[in-house]
C-alpha positions as CSV (number, residue, x, y, z in Angstrom):
1,M,59.6,97.0,148.1
2,K,61.4,93.9,146.8
3,P,60.5,93.6,143.1
4,G,59.3,90.0,143.6
5,L,56.8,91.0,146.2
6,S,53.2,91.1,145.1
7,L,50.7,93.9,145.4
8,L,48.9,91.8,147.9
9,H,51.9,92.2,150.2
10,Q,51.9,96.0,149.6
11,L,48.5,96.7,151.3
12,D,46.9,96.2,154.6
13,S,43.2,96.9,155.2
14,G,43.9,100.6,155.3
15,G,45.9,100.7,152.1
16,R,49.2,101.3,153.9
17,T,52.5,99.6,154.0
18,S,54.6,99.3,157.1
19,F,57.8,97.2,156.3
20,L,61.3,97.5,155.0
21,S,61.2,97.4,151.2
22,T,63.4,97.9,148.2
23,P,66.2,98.4,147.7
24,P,67.4,95.9,150.3
25,A,69.4,97.3,153.2
26,R,72.9,96.0,153.4
27,K,74.8,95.1,156.5
28,F,77.2,97.7,157.8
29,R,79.4,98.5,160.7
30,Y,79.1,101.7,162.6
31,N,82.3,103.8,162.6
32,P,81.6,106.7,165.0
33,D,84.4,109.3,165.0
34,Y,83.8,110.2,168.6
35,S,84.6,106.7,169.9
36,T,88.3,107.4,169.5
37,M,88.0,110.4,171.9
38,L,86.6,108.4,174.8
39,P,89.0,108.4,177.8
40,S,88.8,104.8,178.8
41,P,87.9,101.3,177.6
42,P,84.8,101.0,179.8
43,A,83.5,104.3,178.3
44,Q,84.3,103.0,174.8
45,L,82.4,99.8,175.5
46,L,79.5,102.0,176.8
47,S,79.5,103.9,173.5
48,Y,79.1,100.7,171.5
49,F,76.4,99.6,173.9
50,V,74.5,102.8,173.2
51,L,75.0,102.4,169.4
52,T,73.7,98.9,169.6
53,L,70.6,100.1,171.5
54,A,70.1,102.8,168.9
55,L,70.1,100.2,166.1
56,L,67.7,97.9,168.0
57,A,65.3,100.8,168.9
58,A,65.3,102.4,165.4
59,P,62.5,100.1,164.0
60,L,60.4,100.8,167.1
61,L,61.0,104.6,166.7
62,H,60.2,104.3,162.9
63,A,63.6,105.8,162.1
64,T,66.0,105.3,159.2
65,T,69.5,104.3,160.3
66,L,72.5,104.9,158.2
67,G,76.1,103.6,158.5
68,R,79.4,104.2,156.8
69,I,81.4,101.4,155.3
70,D,84.7,101.1,153.5
71,V,84.2,99.7,150.0
72,T,86.8,98.6,147.4
73,C,85.8,99.3,143.8
74,T,85.7,96.2,141.7
75,V,86.7,98.2,138.6
76,C,89.7,100.3,139.8
77,S,90.4,98.8,143.3
78,A,90.2,102.3,144.9
79,K,88.8,102.3,148.4
80,S,86.1,104.8,149.4
81,E,83.7,105.3,152.3
82,Q,80.1,104.8,151.3
83,T,76.8,105.3,153.2
84,V,74.5,102.4,153.5
85,I,71.0,101.8,154.9
86,G,70.9,99.9,158.2
87,S,67.1,100.0,158.6
88,T,64.1,102.1,157.4
89,N,60.4,101.9,157.2
90,A,57.5,102.6,154.8
91,F,54.3,103.9,156.2
92,G,51.5,104.9,153.8
93,A,50.5,103.9,150.3
94,P,53.1,103.3,147.6
95,D,52.7,105.0,144.2
96,L,51.1,103.0,141.5
97,D,54.5,102.1,140.2
98,L,55.2,100.9,143.7
99,R,57.6,103.6,144.7
100,P,57.6,103.3,148.5
101,P,56.3,106.0,150.8
102,E,58.2,107.7,153.5
103,M,60.6,107.2,155.3
104,Q,62.1,104.8,152.8
105,R,61.2,107.1,150.0
106,S,63.9,109.6,151.2
107,T,66.6,107.0,151.3
108,M,67.0,106.8,147.5
109,T,70.2,108.8,147.5
110,F,71.8,105.7,149.1
111,W,70.5,103.2,146.6
112,V,73.5,103.6,144.3
113,Q,77.2,104.1,145.0
114,E,79.7,106.0,142.9
115,C,83.4,105.3,143.0
116,P,85.1,108.7,143.4
117,S,88.2,107.5,141.5
118,C,86.8,105.9,138.3
119,G,83.2,106.8,138.4
120,Y,81.8,103.3,138.5
121,C,78.2,103.3,139.7
122,A,76.4,100.3,141.2
123,D,74.3,99.4,144.2
124,D,77.4,97.8,145.6
125,L,80.8,98.9,144.2
126,S,82.5,95.7,145.6
127,Q,80.3,93.4,143.5
128,P,81.8,92.6,140.1
129,R,79.8,92.8,136.9
130,P,80.8,91.5,133.5
131,E,82.7,94.0,131.4
132,A,82.0,96.8,133.9
133,A,85.5,98.3,133.4
134,A,84.9,98.6,129.6
135,V,81.6,100.3,130.1
136,V,82.9,102.8,132.7
137,K,85.7,103.8,130.2
138,S,83.2,104.2,127.3
139,T,82.3,107.6,125.9
140,A,78.6,107.0,126.5
141,Y,79.1,106.2,130.1
142,Q,81.3,109.2,130.9
143,A,79.0,111.5,129.0
144,Q,76.0,110.3,131.1
145,L,77.9,110.5,134.3
146,K,78.6,114.2,133.7
147,N,75.4,115.0,131.9
148,P,74.3,118.5,133.3
149,Q,70.8,117.9,132.0
150,F,70.1,115.3,134.7
151,P,70.5,115.6,138.5
152,P,73.7,113.9,139.6
153,Q,71.8,111.2,141.4
154,A,69.8,110.4,138.2
155,N,73.1,110.2,136.3
156,R,74.4,107.6,138.7
157,F,71.3,105.5,138.3
158,L,71.5,105.7,134.5
159,C,75.2,104.8,134.6
160,S,74.3,101.8,136.7
161,M,71.7,101.0,134.0
162,L,74.4,101.0,131.3
163,V,76.5,98.6,133.3
164,A,73.6,96.3,133.9
165,D,72.7,96.4,130.2
166,K,76.2,95.2,129.2
167,A,76.1,92.5,131.8
168,G,72.7,91.3,130.5
169,L,71.0,92.1,133.8
170,R,67.7,93.2,132.5
171,E,65.8,93.7,135.8
172,P,68.5,95.8,137.5
173,A,68.7,97.9,134.3
174,I,64.9,98.5,134.4
175,R,65.0,99.4,138.1
176,S,67.9,101.8,137.7
177,A,66.1,103.6,134.9
178,Q,63.0,103.8,137.0
179,Y,64.9,105.1,140.0
180,A,66.4,107.8,137.7
181,A,62.9,108.8,136.7
182,W,61.9,109.1,140.4
183,T,65.0,111.2,141.0
184,C,64.0,113.5,138.2
185,D,60.5,113.7,139.5
186,D,61.8,114.9,142.9
187,A,64.0,117.5,141.1
188,N,61.1,118.8,139.1
189,K,62.6,117.8,135.8
190,P,59.7,116.4,133.8
191,A,61.5,116.2,130.5
192,E,64.4,114.2,132.0
193,A,61.9,112.0,134.0
194,K,60.2,111.2,130.7
195,L,63.6,110.2,129.1
196,A,64.4,107.9,132.1
197,R,60.9,106.3,131.9
198,A,61.4,105.8,128.2
199,A,64.6,103.9,129.0
200,A,62.7,101.7,131.5
201,L,59.9,101.1,129.1
202,E,62.2,100.1,126.3
203,R,63.9,97.5,128.5
204,L,60.7,96.2,130.1
205,R,59.1,95.7,126.7
206,K,62.2,93.7,125.6
207,L,61.9,91.6,128.7
208,K,58.3,91.0,127.9
209,S,59.1,90.0,124.3
210,A,61.5,87.5,125.7
211,G,58.7,85.9,127.7
212,K,60.1,87.1,131.0
213,S,58.8,89.4,133.8
214,I,60.0,91.3,136.8
215,Y,57.2,90.3,139.1
216,D,55.9,86.8,139.9
217,Q,52.4,88.0,140.4
218,K,50.3,87.8,137.3
219,G,49.5,91.2,135.7
220,T,51.9,93.2,137.8
221,D,54.3,93.8,135.0
222,A,51.4,95.3,133.0
223,V,50.8,97.7,135.9
224,L,54.4,98.9,135.6
225,L,54.2,99.1,131.8
226,A,50.9,101.1,132.0
227,D,52.2,103.5,134.6
228,L,55.5,104.2,132.8
229,A,53.6,104.9,129.6
230,R,50.9,107.0,131.3
231,R,53.5,109.1,133.3
232,S,55.3,109.7,130.0
233,G,52.1,110.9,128.4
234,D,51.6,107.9,126.1
235,F,48.0,107.3,127.1
236,V,47.2,105.0,124.2
237,A,50.0,102.6,125.2
238,A,49.1,102.9,128.9
239,V,45.5,101.7,128.2
240,A,46.7,98.9,125.9
241,S,49.1,97.6,128.5
242,A,46.5,97.8,131.2
243,R,44.0,95.9,129.1
244,E,46.6,93.2,128.3
245,G,47.1,92.8,132.0
246,L,43.4,92.5,132.7
247,A,43.1,89.8,130.0
248,L,45.4,87.7,132.2
249,A,42.7,87.6,134.9
250,P,45.0,88.8,137.7
251,A,44.2,89.0,141.4
252,A,41.5,91.5,142.4
253,I,44.0,94.1,143.8
254,V,46.1,94.0,140.5
255,A,42.9,94.3,138.4
256,A,41.8,97.3,140.5
257,V,45.2,99.0,139.8
258,L,45.0,98.2,136.1
259,E,41.4,99.6,135.9
260,L,42.6,102.8,137.7
261,E,45.4,103.1,135.2
262,I,42.9,102.9,132.4
263,R,40.7,105.6,133.9
264,L,43.6,107.9,134.5
265,A,45.0,107.4,131.0
266,E,41.5,108.1,129.5
267,Q,41.5,111.3,131.4
268,K,45.0,112.1,130.0
269,D,46.3,112.3,133.6
270,A,50.1,111.9,133.7
271,Q,50.5,112.7,137.4
272,C,51.7,110.6,140.2
273,H,48.9,108.6,141.9
274,T,49.0,106.1,144.8
275,L,47.4,102.9,145.8
276,A,45.4,104.8,148.5
277,E,43.2,106.0,145.6
278,L,41.9,102.5,144.9
279,P,38.2,102.1,145.6
280,D,37.3,100.2,148.7
281,P,36.6,96.5,147.9
282,A,32.9,95.5,147.8
283,P,31.7,93.9,151.0
284,A,31.5,90.1,151.0
285,K,28.0,88.8,150.4
286,A,26.2,87.1,153.3
287,E,25.8,83.4,153.1
């Protein structure tokens, strides 16, 4: 899900999503090894035709397609082969923090790249960020990259967060911390997930204090604040954030999520929940 998309775009009448969502897929070229083994140009052309058909058919077959591209690191100029997402889909209800359902949910390993030479981590190694080289060389960055407490994928996201911090890119920093938390959830590392959520919370609160937001839709940042706090076990902060969001008089779907966050926090429930758990909307009154 693109962070700017509203909750209204997340749901159909059955509480399901069915579209390509965050992080955005990047263009890639297929580089099949077997193409060099074909005996003749016509056969080679046929192989590209088959690959093109596979790409076109993938959305219809609800498949995730991946490609390999050569990327030049903007920090050290080393070249490496990276896997990128060509297409994917999301069927089902997102989590309350808008983590997408499958199949997109399982593409998270490709949301961040790591340079095998210098260790620079970013969603796209070829895109320069201010002072990235200095950050990558720092003790804090290198310690995080090699931190055995966290899954390697979470370390990559947290390193990407550090780079975004230095560049003043608040939203990417928040997202990277959130993705690290999801990675720790999947690895059954609750303590590390809590640390990653704390990092996301800290940055999101600073963003709020600066009068800015991640989402365009009124009250949706409050949903994220409430869910991050609730999943971290800070139920008082979760209720407070949700009530602040309700005070903004958001759209009905956002208000319903905020009310659910309050109920869960009051029950001291720190578990993952999805938008499918929202109550059915009241039927429209007859004229």
